[in-house]
Biopython code that builds the backbone (N, CA, C, O; Angstrom):
import numpy as np
from Bio.PDB.StructureBuilder import StructureBuilder

atoms = [
    (1, "MET", "N", (14.603, 52.867, 19.389)),
    (1, "MET", "CA", (13.473, 53.165, 20.256)),
    (1, "MET", "C", (13.104, 54.644, 20.173)),
    (1, "MET", "O", (11.922, 54.989, 20.181)),
    (2, "ASP", "N", (14.100, 55.516, 20.093)),
    (2, "ASP", "CA", (13.849, 56.953, 20.000)),
    (2, "ASP", "C", (13.023, 57.283, 18.762)),
    (2, "ASP", "O", (12.114, 58.111, 18.817)),
    (3, "LYS", "N", (13.341, 56.636, 17.653)),
    (3, "LYS", "CA", (12.632, 56.856, 16.388)),
    (3, "LYS", "C", (11.166, 56.444, 16.514)),
    (3, "LYS", "O", (10.283, 57.119, 15.984)),
    (4, "GLN", "N", (10.906, 55.342, 17.209)),
    (4, "GLN", "CA", (9.530, 54.870, 17.393)),
    (4, "GLN", "C", (8.717, 55.842, 18.235)),
    (4, "GLN", "O", (7.531, 56.044, 17.975)),
    (5, "LYS", "N", (9.337, 56.442, 19.235)),
    (5, "LYS", "CA", (8.651, 57.435, 20.062)),
    (5, "LYS", "C", (8.244, 58.637, 19.216)),
    (5, "LYS", "O", (7.128, 59.142, 19.333)),
    (6, "ASP", "N", (9.157, 59.083, 18.368)),
    (6, "ASP", "CA", (8.862, 60.220, 17.501)),
    (6, "ASP", "C", (7.700, 59.904, 16.567)),
    (6, "ASP", "O", (6.795, 60.721, 16.391)),
    (7, "VAL", "N", (7.730, 58.725, 15.976)),
    (7, "VAL", "CA", (6.678, 58.333, 15.044)),
    (7, "VAL", "C", (5.336, 58.266, 15.774)),
    (7, "VAL", "O", (4.331, 58.748, 15.252)),
    (8, "ARG", "N", (5.301, 57.678, 16.970)),
    (8, "ARG", "CA", (4.054, 57.606, 17.755)),
    (8, "ARG", "C", (3.550, 58.993, 18.122)),
    (8, "ARG", "O", (2.348, 59.254, 18.071)),
    (9, "ARG", "N", (4.463, 59.879, 18.490)),
    (9, "ARG", "CA", (4.068, 61.240, 18.865)),
    (9, "ARG", "C", (3.472, 61.965, 17.664)),
    (9, "ARG", "O", (2.449, 62.639, 17.792)),
    (10, "HIS", "N", (4.099, 61.833, 16.504)),
    (10, "HIS", "CA", (3.572, 62.483, 15.299)),
    (10, "HIS", "C", (2.253, 61.849, 14.877)),
    (10, "HIS", "O", (1.338, 62.551, 14.449)),
    (11, "ALA", "N", (2.149, 60.542, 14.992)),
    (11, "ALA", "CA", (0.910, 59.862, 14.618)),
    (11, "ALA", "C", (-0.239, 60.271, 15.528)),
    (11, "ALA", "O", (-1.388, 60.299, 15.087)),
    (12, "SER", "N", (0.043, 60.589, 16.783)),
    (12, "SER", "CA", (-1.020, 60.980, 17.703)),
    (12, "SER", "C", (-1.688, 62.272, 17.246)),
    (12, "SER", "O", (-2.890, 62.445, 17.446)),
    (13, "GLN", "N", (-0.928, 63.185, 16.633)),
    (13, "GLN", "CA", (-1.513, 64.417, 16.098)),
    (13, "GLN", "C", (-2.528, 64.093, 15.000)),
    (13, "GLN", "O", (-3.610, 64.678, 14.950)),
    (14, "LEU", "N", (-2.169, 63.168, 14.136)),
    (14, "LEU", "CA", (-3.074, 62.777, 13.056)),
    (14, "LEU", "C", (-4.296, 62.035, 13.584)),
    (14, "LEU", "O", (-5.388, 62.175, 13.035)),
    (15, "LYS", "N", (-4.124, 61.252, 14.637)),
    (15, "LYS", "CA", (-5.254, 60.536, 15.235)),
    (15, "LYS", "C", (-6.278, 61.517, 15.807)),
    (15, "LYS", "O", (-7.484, 61.317, 15.664)),
    (16, "VAL", "N", (-5.794, 62.574, 16.453)),
    (16, "VAL", "CA", (-6.700, 63.591, 17.000)),
    (16, "VAL", "C", (-7.471, 64.255, 15.866)),
    (16, "VAL", "O", (-8.684, 64.441, 15.962)),
    (17, "LEU", "N", (-6.776, 64.609, 14.803)),
    (17, "LEU", "CA", (-7.448, 65.217, 13.651)),
    (17, "LEU", "C", (-8.475, 64.276, 13.040)),
    (17, "LEU", "O", (-9.583, 64.695, 12.707)),
    (18, "ALA", "N", (-8.117, 63.025, 12.893)),
    (18, "ALA", "CA", (-9.033, 62.047, 12.310)),
    (18, "ALA", "C", (-10.292, 61.901, 13.164)),
    (18, "ALA", "O", (-11.398, 61.846, 12.627)),
    (19, "ARG", "N", (-10.135, 61.839, 14.480)),
    (19, "ARG", "CA", (-11.299, 61.721, 15.375)),
    (19, "ARG", "C", (-12.166, 62.962, 15.311)),
    (19, "ARG", "O", (-13.393, 62.870, 15.309)),
    (20, "LEU", "N", (-11.532, 64.119, 15.260)),
    (20, "LEU", "CA", (-12.283, 65.369, 15.178)),
    (20, "LEU", "C", (-13.102, 65.428, 13.896)),
    (20, "LEU", "O", (-14.290, 65.747, 13.929)),
    (21, "LEU", "N", (-12.472, 65.123, 12.773)),
    (21, "LEU", "CA", (-13.183, 65.156, 11.502)),
    (21, "LEU", "C", (-14.274, 64.092, 11.440)),
    (21, "LEU", "O", (-15.343, 64.330, 10.878)),
    (22, "GLU", "N", (-14.012, 62.933, 12.008)),
    (22, "GLU", "CA", (-15.026, 61.878, 12.068)),
    (22, "GLU", "C", (-16.237, 62.353, 12.871)),
    (22, "GLU", "O", (-17.380, 62.120, 12.477)),
    (23, "HIS", "N", (-15.983, 63.019, 13.997)),
    (23, "HIS", "CA", (-17.066, 63.551, 14.820)),
    (23, "HIS", "C", (-17.881, 64.586, 14.046)),
    (23, "HIS", "O", (-19.111, 64.561, 14.075)),
    (24, "GLU", "N", (-17.194, 65.491, 13.355)),
    (24, "GLU", "CA", (-17.887, 66.527, 12.580)),
    (24, "GLU", "C", (-18.728, 65.905, 11.467)),
    (24, "GLU", "O", (-19.843, 66.356, 11.208)),
    (25, "LEU", "N", (-18.205, 64.884, 10.815)),
    (25, "LEU", "CA", (-18.970, 64.203, 9.772)),
    (25, "LEU", "C", (-20.200, 63.508, 10.341)),
    (25, "LEU", "O", (-21.274, 63.558, 9.743)),
    (26, "ASP", "N", (-20.049, 62.864, 11.485)),
    (26, "ASP", "CA", (-21.186, 62.187, 12.124)),
    (26, "ASP", "C", (-22.248, 63.180, 12.576)),
    (26, "ASP", "O", (-23.442, 62.883, 12.530)),
    (27, "ALA", "N", (-21.815, 64.357, 13.011)),
    (27, "ALA", "CA", (-22.752, 65.361, 13.519)),
    (27, "ALA", "C", (-23.438, 66.141, 12.398)),
    (27, "ALA", "O", (-24.459, 66.786, 12.634)),
    (28, "SER", "N", (-22.894, 66.090, 11.193)),
    (28, "SER", "CA", (-23.463, 66.874, 10.094)),
    (28, "SER", "C", (-24.734, 66.223, 9.564)),
    (28, "SER", "O", (-24.949, 65.018, 9.699)),
    (29, "GLN", "N", (-25.549, 67.046, 8.969)),
    (29, "GLN", "CA", (-26.810, 66.585, 8.387)),
    (29, "GLN", "C", (-26.702, 66.703, 6.866)),
    (29, "GLN", "O", (-26.263, 67.732, 6.353)),
    (30, "GLY", "N", (-27.093, 65.676, 6.163)),
    (30, "GLY", "CA", (-27.074, 65.732, 4.705)),
    (30, "GLY", "C", (-25.669, 65.617, 4.133)),
    (30, "GLY", "O", (-24.756, 65.094, 4.772)),
    (31, "LYS", "N", (-25.520, 66.123, 2.902)),
    (31, "LYS", "CA", (-24.240, 66.020, 2.198)),
    (31, "LYS", "C", (-23.251, 67.110, 2.579)),
    (31, "LYS", "O", (-22.040, 66.916, 2.475)),
    (32, "ASP", "N", (-23.760, 68.253, 3.021)),
    (32, "ASP", "CA", (-22.882, 69.390, 3.306)),
    (32, "ASP", "C", (-22.288, 69.304, 4.703)),
    (32, "ASP", "O", (-22.928, 68.843, 5.648)),
    (33, "LEU", "N", (-21.052, 69.759, 4.804)),
    (33, "LEU", "CA", (-20.353, 69.827, 6.086)),
    (33, "LEU", "C", (-19.885, 71.256, 6.277)),
    (33, "LEU", "O", (-19.182, 71.808, 5.431)),
    (34, "VAL", "N", (-20.277, 71.851, 7.391)),
    (34, "VAL", "CA", (-19.897, 73.226, 7.684)),
    (34, "VAL", "C", (-18.946, 73.204, 8.872)),
    (34, "VAL", "O", (-19.275, 72.681, 9.937)),
    (35, "LEU", "N", (-17.753, 73.783, 8.675)),
    (35, "LEU", "CA", (-16.773, 73.852, 9.749)),
    (35, "LEU", "C", (-16.641, 75.296, 10.214)),
    (35, "LEU", "O", (-16.564, 76.219, 9.404)),
    (36, "ASP", "N", (-16.618, 75.470, 11.494)),
    (36, "ASP", "CA", (-16.386, 76.767, 12.108)),
    (36, "ASP", "C", (-15.006, 77.258, 11.706)),
    (36, "ASP", "O", (-14.089, 76.452, 11.547)),
    (37, "ARG", "N", (-14.840, 78.565, 11.540)),
    (37, "ARG", "CA", (-13.545, 79.131, 11.131)),
    (37, "ARG", "C", (-12.455, 78.775, 12.138)),
    (37, "ARG", "O", (-11.353, 78.389, 11.749)),
    (38, "GLU", "N", (-12.755, 78.904, 13.418)),
    (38, "GLU", "CA", (-11.768, 78.607, 14.454)),
    (38, "GLU", "C", (-11.351, 77.139, 14.404)),
    (38, "GLU", "O", (-10.173, 76.818, 14.561)),
    (39, "LEU", "N", (-12.314, 76.258, 14.186)),
    (39, "LEU", "CA", (-12.017, 74.831, 14.073)),
    (39, "LEU", "C", (-11.121, 74.573, 12.860)),
    (39, "LEU", "O", (-10.160, 73.807, 12.940)),
    (40, "SER", "N", (-11.441, 75.215, 11.745)),
    (40, "SER", "CA", (-10.627, 75.051, 10.533)),
    (40, "SER", "C", (-9.203, 75.552, 10.757)),
    (40, "SER", "O", (-8.248, 74.922, 10.302)),
    (41, "GLU", "N", (-9.052, 76.689, 11.458)),
    (41, "GLU", "CA", (-7.715, 77.205, 11.753)),
    (41, "GLU", "C", (-6.940, 76.242, 12.652)),
    (41, "GLU", "O", (-5.739, 76.046, 12.464)),
    (42, "ASN", "N", (-7.620, 75.643, 13.625)),
    (42, "ASN", "CA", (-6.956, 74.682, 14.505)),
    (42, "ASN", "C", (-6.518, 73.437, 13.739)),
    (42, "ASN", "O", (-5.441, 72.898, 13.991)),
    (43, "ILE", "N", (-7.343, 72.986, 12.814)),
    (43, "ILE", "CA", (-6.977, 71.838, 11.982)),
    (43, "ILE", "C", (-5.739, 72.178, 11.156)),
    (43, "ILE", "O", (-4.788, 71.399, 11.090)),
    (44, "LEU", "N", (-5.765, 73.341, 10.534)),
    (44, "LEU", "CA", (-4.623, 73.768, 9.721)),
    (44, "LEU", "C", (-3.368, 73.931, 10.570)),
    (44, "LEU", "O", (-2.283, 73.535, 10.144)),
    (45, "ASP", "N", (-3.495, 74.505, 11.758)),
    (45, "ASP", "CA", (-2.348, 74.637, 12.674)),
    (45, "ASP", "C", (-1.737, 73.277, 12.976)),
    (45, "ASP", "O", (-0.518, 73.110, 12.933)),
    (46, "THR", "N", (-2.590, 72.310, 13.282)),
    (46, "THR", "CA", (-2.113, 70.973, 13.633)),
    (46, "THR", "C", (-1.375, 70.336, 12.467)),
    (46, "THR", "O", (-0.333, 69.708, 12.656)),
    (47, "ILE", "N", (-1.907, 70.493, 11.274)),
    (47, "ILE", "CA", (-1.252, 69.940, 10.089)),
    (47, "ILE", "C", (0.102, 70.622, 9.860)),
    (47, "ILE", "O", (1.093, 69.956, 9.561)),
    (48, "GLU", "N", (0.139, 71.964, 10.003)),
    (48, "GLU", "CA", (1.389, 72.687, 9.803)),
    (48, "GLU", "C", (2.432, 72.313, 10.858)),
    (48, "GLU", "O", (3.614, 72.177, 10.540)),
    (49, "ILE", "N", (2.007, 72.150, 12.090)),
    (49, "ILE", "CA", (2.931, 71.734, 13.152)),
    (49, "ILE", "C", (3.468, 70.340, 12.863)),
    (49, "ILE", "O", (4.658, 70.080, 13.042)),
    (50, "PHE", "N", (2.591, 69.445, 12.418)),
    (50, "PHE", "CA", (3.001, 68.091, 12.054)),
    (50, "PHE", "C", (4.068, 68.136, 10.966)),
    (50, "PHE", "O", (5.087, 67.452, 11.058)),
    (51, "ILE", "N", (3.830, 68.943, 9.936)),
    (51, "ILE", "CA", (4.778, 69.055, 8.827)),
    (51, "ILE", "C", (6.114, 69.614, 9.317)),
    (51, "ILE", "O", (7.176, 69.121, 8.936)),
    (52, "GLU", "N", (6.056, 70.645, 10.162)),
    (52, "GLU", "CA", (7.297, 71.214, 10.708)),
    (52, "GLU", "C", (8.064, 70.187, 11.532)),
    (52, "GLU", "O", (9.289, 70.106, 11.434)),
    (53, "ASP", "N", (7.351, 69.399, 12.347)),
    (53, "ASP", "CA", (8.009, 68.371, 13.151)),
    (53, "ASP", "C", (8.689, 67.330, 12.272)),
    (53, "ASP", "O", (9.807, 66.903, 12.562)),
    (54, "ILE", "N", (8.025, 66.927, 11.209)),
    (54, "ILE", "CA", (8.592, 65.927, 10.303)),
    (54, "ILE", "C", (9.800, 66.492, 9.567)),
    (54, "ILE", "O", (10.802, 65.803, 9.373)),
    (55, "ASP", "N", (9.694, 67.761, 9.158)),
    (55, "ASP", "CA", (10.791, 68.406, 8.424)),
    (55, "ASP", "C", (11.939, 68.837, 9.325)),
    (55, "ASP", "O", (12.970, 69.286, 8.824)),
    (56, "GLY", "N", (11.792, 68.714, 10.618)),
    (56, "GLY", "CA", (12.850, 69.104, 11.528)),
    (56, "GLY", "C", (12.666, 70.486, 12.113)),
    (56, "GLY", "O", (13.542, 70.982, 12.822)),
    (57, "GLY", "N", (11.545, 71.109, 11.829)),
    (57, "GLY", "CA", (11.256, 72.424, 12.404)),
    (57, "GLY", "C", (12.012, 73.526, 11.706)),
    (57, "GLY", "O", (13.195, 73.394, 11.394)),
    (58, "SER", "N", (11.318, 74.604, 11.469)),
    (58, "SER", "CA", (11.961, 75.738, 10.798)),
    (58, "SER", "C", (12.151, 76.906, 11.745)),
    (58, "SER", "O", (12.685, 77.943, 11.350)),
    (59, "GLY", "N", (11.716, 76.753, 13.009)),
    (59, "GLY", "CA", (11.885, 77.821, 13.978)),
    (59, "GLY", "C", (10.869, 78.941, 13.842)),
    (59, "GLY", "O", (11.023, 79.993, 14.464)),
    (60, "ARG", "N", (9.827, 78.731, 13.035)),
    (60, "ARG", "CA", (8.794, 79.744, 12.855)),
    (60, "ARG", "C", (7.914, 79.836, 14.090)),
    (60, "ARG", "O", (7.894, 78.939, 14.931)),
    (61, "GLU", "N", (7.181, 80.954, 14.178)),
    (61, "GLU", "CA", (6.188, 81.078, 15.241)),
    (61, "GLU", "C", (4.999, 80.210, 14.881)),
    (61, "GLU", "O", (4.942, 79.631, 13.796)),
    (62, "ARG", "N", (4.050, 80.125, 15.802)),
    (62, "ARG", "CA", (2.840, 79.345, 15.552)),
    (62, "ARG", "C", (2.162, 79.821, 14.278)),
    (62, "ARG", "O", (2.037, 81.028, 14.071)),
    (63, "PRO", "N", (1.722, 78.916, 13.421)),
    (63, "PRO", "CA", (1.129, 79.289, 12.135)),
    (63, "PRO", "C", (-0.088, 80.197, 12.246)),
    (63, "PRO", "O", (-0.267, 81.066, 11.393)),
    (64, "SER", "N", (-0.927, 80.034, 13.257)),
    (64, "SER", "CA", (-2.154, 80.818, 13.343)),
    (64, "SER", "C", (-1.868, 82.302, 13.469)),
    (64, "SER", "O", (-2.708, 83.115, 13.082)),
    (65, "LYS", "N", (-0.718, 82.683, 13.995)),
    (65, "LYS", "CA", (-0.380, 84.085, 14.150)),
    (65, "LYS", "C", (-0.034, 84.710, 12.805)),
    (65, "LYS", "O", (-0.076, 85.932, 12.664)),
    (66, "GLU", "N", (0.305, 83.897, 11.824)),
    (66, "GLU", "CA", (0.680, 84.402, 10.513)),
    (66, "GLU", "C", (-0.534, 84.697, 9.649)),
    (66, "GLU", "O", (-0.452, 85.509, 8.727)),
    (67, "ARG", "N", (-1.657, 84.053, 9.932)),
    (67, "ARG", "CA", (-2.858, 84.230, 9.134)),
    (67, "ARG", "C", (-3.489, 85.581, 9.390)),
    (67, "ARG", "O", (-3.556, 86.043, 10.529)),
    (68, "ALA", "N", (-3.942, 86.197, 8.345)),
    (68, "ALA", "CA", (-4.619, 87.484, 8.487)),
    (68, "ALA", "C", (-6.000, 87.250, 9.096)),
    (68, "ALA", "O", (-6.716, 86.325, 8.714)),
    (69, "GLN", "N", (-6.350, 88.089, 10.031)),
    (69, "GLN", "CA", (-7.669, 88.019, 10.642)),
    (69, "GLN", "C", (-8.672, 88.703, 9.724)),
    (69, "GLN", "O", (-8.345, 89.703, 9.085)),
    (70, "PRO", "N", (-9.904, 88.168, 9.650)),
    (70, "PRO", "CA", (-10.901, 88.804, 8.796)),
    (70, "PRO", "C", (-11.246, 90.199, 9.314)),
    (70, "PRO", "O", (-11.325, 90.429, 10.521)),
    (71, "LYS", "N", (-11.447, 91.113, 8.387)),
    (71, "LYS", "CA", (-11.793, 92.473, 8.766)),
    (71, "LYS", "C", (-13.282, 92.551, 9.059)),
    (71, "LYS", "O", (-14.092, 91.906, 8.392)),
    (72, "GLU", "N", (-13.634, 93.340, 10.055)),
    (72, "GLU", "CA", (-15.040, 93.513, 10.387)),
    (72, "GLU", "C", (-15.689, 94.398, 9.336)),
    (72, "GLU", "O", (-15.079, 95.336, 8.822)),
    (73, "ALA", "N", (-16.937, 94.079, 9.032)),
    (73, "ALA", "CA", (-17.683, 94.867, 8.048)),
    (73, "ALA", "C", (-18.048, 96.222, 8.662)),
    (73, "ALA", "O", (-18.318, 96.327, 9.858)),
    (74, "SER", "N", (-18.050, 97.246, 7.821)),
    (74, "SER", "CA", (-18.445, 98.562, 8.293)),
    (74, "SER", "C", (-19.519, 99.123, 7.375)),
    (74, "SER", "O", (-19.570, 98.814, 6.184)),
    (75, "VAL", "N", (-20.357, 99.935, 7.945)),
    (75, "VAL", "CA", (-21.456, 100.535, 7.182)),
    (75, "VAL", "C", (-21.212, 102.030, 7.110)),
    (75, "VAL", "O", (-20.932, 102.672, 8.123)),
    (76, "THR", "N", (-21.317, 102.573, 5.929)),
    (76, "THR", "CA", (-21.159, 104.008, 5.730)),
    (76, "THR", "C", (-22.500, 104.592, 5.329)),
    (76, "THR", "O", (-23.144, 104.116, 4.394)),
    (77, "ARG", "N", (-22.917, 105.632, 6.049)),
    (77, "ARG", "CA", (-24.177, 106.290, 5.728)),
    (77, "ARG", "C", (-23.911, 107.525, 4.892)),
    (77, "ARG", "O", (-23.018, 108.320, 5.186)),
    (78, "LEU", "N", (-24.689, 107.663, 3.867)),
    (78, "LEU", "CA", (-24.620, 108.869, 3.047)),
    (78, "LEU", "C", (-25.883, 109.677, 3.309)),
    (78, "LEU", "O", (-26.992, 109.183, 3.106)),
    (79, "ASN", "N", (-25.721, 110.907, 3.754)),
    (79, "ASN", "CA", (-26.892, 111.758, 4.052)),
    (79, "ASN", "C", (-27.206, 112.670, 2.908)),
    (79, "ASN", "O", (-28.155, 113.451, 2.984)),
]
sb = StructureBuilder()
sb.init_structure("model")
sb.init_model(0)
sb.init_chain("A")
sb.init_seg("    ")
for serial, (resi, resn, name, xyz) in enumerate(atoms, 1):
    if name == "N":
        sb.init_residue(resn, " ", resi, " ")
    sb.init_atom(name, np.array(xyz, "f"), 0.0, 1.0, " ", f" {name:<3s}", serial, name[0])
structure = sb.get_structure()
């Protein structure tokens, strides 16, 4: 029974991802699909957490904290 609970819990993560992606596909227009950066990071976090749970966990911090944040653009004026 314990094993079945674990499998259901892990499967629920994938179900949420599947529903989210299905919603994004339904909301998109035409052939192209544009995902917000934050949404993409959340999807990747969920997948990485799922993998860690299946592998038994490696004790790492949340994956999103490891990703480098994009640098803001700067403009330099030459006089």
